[in-house]
C-alpha positions in Angstrom: -64.7 9.8 -2.2 -66.9 10.1 1.0 -68.1 6.7 2.4 -71.8 6.9 3.2 -72.9 6.0 6.7 -73.0 7.3 10.3 -69.5 7.5 11.7 -68.5 8.1 15.3 -64.9 9.1 15.8 -63.2 9.1 19.2 -66.4 10.3 20.9 -67.0 10.6 24.6 -70.2 11.7 26.4 -69.9 13.4 29.8 -73.1 14.5 31.6 -73.1 16.1 35.0 -69.5 15.1 35.5 -70.2 11.4 34.8 -68.7 9.8 31.7 -71.4 7.7 30.0 -69.3 6.9 26.9 -65.6 7.0 26.3 -63.4 6.8 23.2 -66.2 5.4 21.0 -65.4 4.4 17.4 -68.3 3.1 15.3 -69.7 3.1 11.8 -73.1 2.2 10.6 -73.2 1.6 6.8 -76.1 1.5 4.4 -77.5 -2.0 4.0 -76.3 -3.4 7.3 -78.0 -4.2 10.6 -75.9 -3.7 13.7 -77.2 -5.1 17.0 -76.0 -3.3 20.1 -76.0 -5.4 23.3 -74.7 -5.1 26.9 -75.7 -5.0 30.5 -78.1 -2.5 31.9 -76.4 0.9 32.3 -73.6 -0.1 30.0 -74.3 2.8 27.6 -76.3 1.2 24.9 -79.1 3.7 24.7 -76.6 6.6 25.1 -74.7 5.2 22.1 -77.9 5.1 20.1 -78.9 8.6 21.0 -75.3 9.7 20.0 -75.9 8.1 16.6 -79.2 9.9 16.2 -77.8 13.3 17.0 -80.0 13.5 20.2 -76.8 13.9 22.2 -73.7 15.8 21.2 -70.3 14.3 22.0 -68.3 16.1 24.7 -65.3 15.1 22.7 -64.9 13.6 19.2 -67.4 13.8 16.3 -70.4 12.2 14.7 -70.7 12.4 11.0 -73.6 11.6 8.6 -72.5 10.7 5.1 -69.3 12.6 5.6 -70.9 15.8 7.1 -70.8 16.6 10.8 -74.2 15.6 12.2 -74.4 18.8 14.2 -74.4 20.7 10.8 -77.8 19.2 9.9 -81.0 20.9 10.8 -83.6 19.0 12.8 -85.7 18.6 9.7 -82.8 17.4 7.7 -82.0 14.8 10.4 -85.6 13.7 10.3 -85.4 13.1 6.6 -82.3 11.0 7.0 -82.5 9.4 10.4 -85.4 7.6 12.0 -85.2 7.0 15.9 -87.5 5.0 18.0 -87.4 4.2 21.7 -91.0 2.9 22.3 -90.8 2.4 26.0 -89.9 6.1 26.5 -92.6 7.6 24.3 -95.6 9.4 25.8 -99.1 8.3 24.6 -100.7 11.3 22.9 -104.4 11.4 23.7 -107.1 11.9 21.0 -105.0 10.8 18.0 -105.9 7.9 15.8 -103.4 5.3 14.5 -103.6 6.9 11.0 -102.9 10.3 12.4 -100.0 9.2 14.6 -98.3 7.4 11.7 -98.9 10.4 9.4 -97.4 12.8 12.0 -94.2 10.8 12.0 -93.6 11.9 8.4 -93.1 15.5 9.5 -89.6 15.6 7.9 -91.2 15.4 4.5 -93.7 18.2 4.6 -95.0 21.1 6.6 -96.6 19.8 9.8 -100.0 21.2 8.8 -100.1 20.0 5.2 -99.8 16.3 4.3 -99.8 15.2 0.6 -101.3 12.5 -1.5 -97.9 10.7 -1.4 -98.1 10.8 2.4 -101.5 9.1 2.4 -100.2 6.3 0.2 -97.0 5.8 2.3 -98.9 5.9 5.6 -101.4 3.4 4.4 -98.7 1.1 3.2 -96.8 1.4 6.6 -100.0 0.6 8.5 -100.7 -2.4 6.4 -97.0 -3.5 6.6 -97.3 -3.8 10.4 -100.7 -5.5 10.3 -102.6 -2.6 11.7 -105.4 -2.1 9.2 -108.0 -3.1 11.8 -106.8 -0.4 14.2 -106.5 2.5 11.8 -109.3 4.6 13.3 -108.6 3.6 16.9 -107.3 6.2 19.2 -103.8 5.4 20.4 -104.6 5.5 24.1 -107.1 2.7 23.6 -104.5 0.2 22.4 -102.4 -2.2 24.4 -98.7 -1.5 24.9 -97.8 -4.1 22.2 -100.3 -2.6 19.8 -98.9 0.9 20.3 -95.4 -0.4 19.8 -96.4 -1.7 16.4 -97.9 1.8 15.6 -94.6 3.4 16.4 -92.8 0.9 14.1 -95.3 1.7 11.4 -94.5 5.4 11.9 -90.8 4.7 11.6 -91.4 2.7 8.4 -93.5 5.7 7.0 -90.6 8.1 7.6 -88.6 6.4 4.8 -85.3 7.4 6.2 -81.9 6.1 5.0 -80.9 5.1 8.6 -83.1 3.6 11.3 -82.1 3.5 15.0 -84.2 1.4 17.4 -84.0 1.0 21.2 -85.7 -2.3 22.4 -88.5 -2.2 19.8 -89.9 -5.6 20.8 -90.0 -5.2 24.6 -93.8 -5.2 24.9 -94.6 -7.5 21.9 -96.0 -11.1 22.1 -93.8 -13.7 20.4 -95.6 -13.7 17.0 -95.5 -9.9 16.7 -91.9 -9.7 18.0 -90.8 -12.1 15.3 -92.8 -10.2 12.6 -91.3 -6.9 13.8 -87.7 -8.2 13.8 -88.3 -9.6 10.3 -89.5 -6.2 9.2 -86.4 -4.5 10.7 -84.2 -7.1 9.0 -85.9 -6.4 5.6 -85.1 -2.6 6.0 -81.4 -3.4 6.1 -81.7 -5.9 3.2 -83.4 -3.2 1.2 -80.5 -0.8 1.8 -81.2 1.1 5.0 -78.6 1.3 7.7 -80.1 -0.1 10.9 -78.9 -0.1 14.5 -81.0 -1.8 17.1 -80.5 -2.2 20.9 -81.6 -5.7 22.0 -81.4 -7.7 25.2 -82.3 -10.9 23.4 -79.0 -12.3 22.4 -80.4 -15.0 20.2 -82.5 -12.5 18.3 -79.5 -10.2 17.9 -77.3 -12.9 16.5 -80.1 -14.2 14.3 -80.9 -10.9 12.5 -77.8 -8.8 12.7 -74.8 -8.5 10.4 -72.6 -7.2 13.2 -72.7 -7.3 16.9 -71.5 -4.4 19.1 -71.0 -5.1 22.8 -71.0 -2.1 25.1 -69.4 -2.4 28.5 -69.0 0.4 31.0 -69.3 3.1 28.4 -66.9 1.5 25.9 -67.3 -0.6 22.8 -65.4 -3.8 23.8 -66.5 -5.9 20.8 -67.5 -5.0 17.2 -67.5 -8.1 15.0 -69.6 -9.9 12.3 -72.0 -12.1 14.1 -70.5 -15.2 12.5 -67.1 -14.3 14.2 -68.5 -13.6 17.7 -66.9 -15.9 20.3 -69.7 -16.9 22.7 -67.4 -17.5 25.6 -66.0 -13.9 25.3 -69.5 -12.5 24.8 -70.9 -14.5 27.8 -68.0 -13.5 30.0 -68.6 -9.8 29.4 -72.4 -10.2 30.1 -71.9 -12.4 33.1 -73.7 -15.5 31.7 -72.7 -18.8 30.2 -73.8 -19.2 26.6 -74.2 -22.3 24.5 -74.6 -22.6 20.7 -77.1 -24.9 19.2 -77.9 -25.7 15.5 -81.5 -25.3 14.3 -82.2 -25.8 10.6 -78.6 -25.2 9.9 -78.6 -21.8 11.6 -76.6 -20.7 14.7 -78.8 -20.2 17.7 -77.9 -19.3 21.3 -79.2 -20.4 24.7 -78.3 -19.2 28.2 -76.9 -22.2 30.1 -77.6 -20.7 33.5 -81.3 -20.3 32.8 -81.8 -23.9 31.7 -79.4 -25.5 34.1 -77.2 -27.0 31.3 -73.9 -28.1 32.6 
């Protein structure tokens, strides 16, 4: 029996003679949220793009539900995989919020022909991200944070089995960042496989089922969040971490920032 999920087996990525990832083994299963953390340049975004099929491994293989990812057409991938890197997206001029969210359902229909089901799904996604007041606004008139929520609504509207996000809260104010992370957590609870790159360690440990630490192009830690040793994690990241209890839940602070001895 084939186990569902996205599976990376002994994969390396070499571009321009530089090794960006080496010997990577990883599995993303339906119904779990995996947080990917690491220093800048460690290979986190490269790993996410490998999961999404946007990069092909130089060695090894990536499989989706037991089938090589390279065997899927672009449309088939769009029906199964949702990928979002908000900070790298261009801002299309002249499109309204409703149109942008609708266009992100391209995997479900011909690009020129939306359906009634699309209208319902798009409206629900816009409402789910609290964007009803912006629905007829043009994307270029919105703030960075408002646009980021539009991209998340589009990802929700795609209705994919797997969702891959690269720093989706980087431009959001605290209330909307919390709402967005709660939304992402709900996707995994509902059965989607979710992988998210985050720099906020406290948020990563709060919402994820597993924590994956990337260092110098290798996965050096892959554990359930409850099992992560903060001294090991902090050492790899070059910071001192401390654990605090808040409402019975594990929270993390950076000692160096607050001067805790």
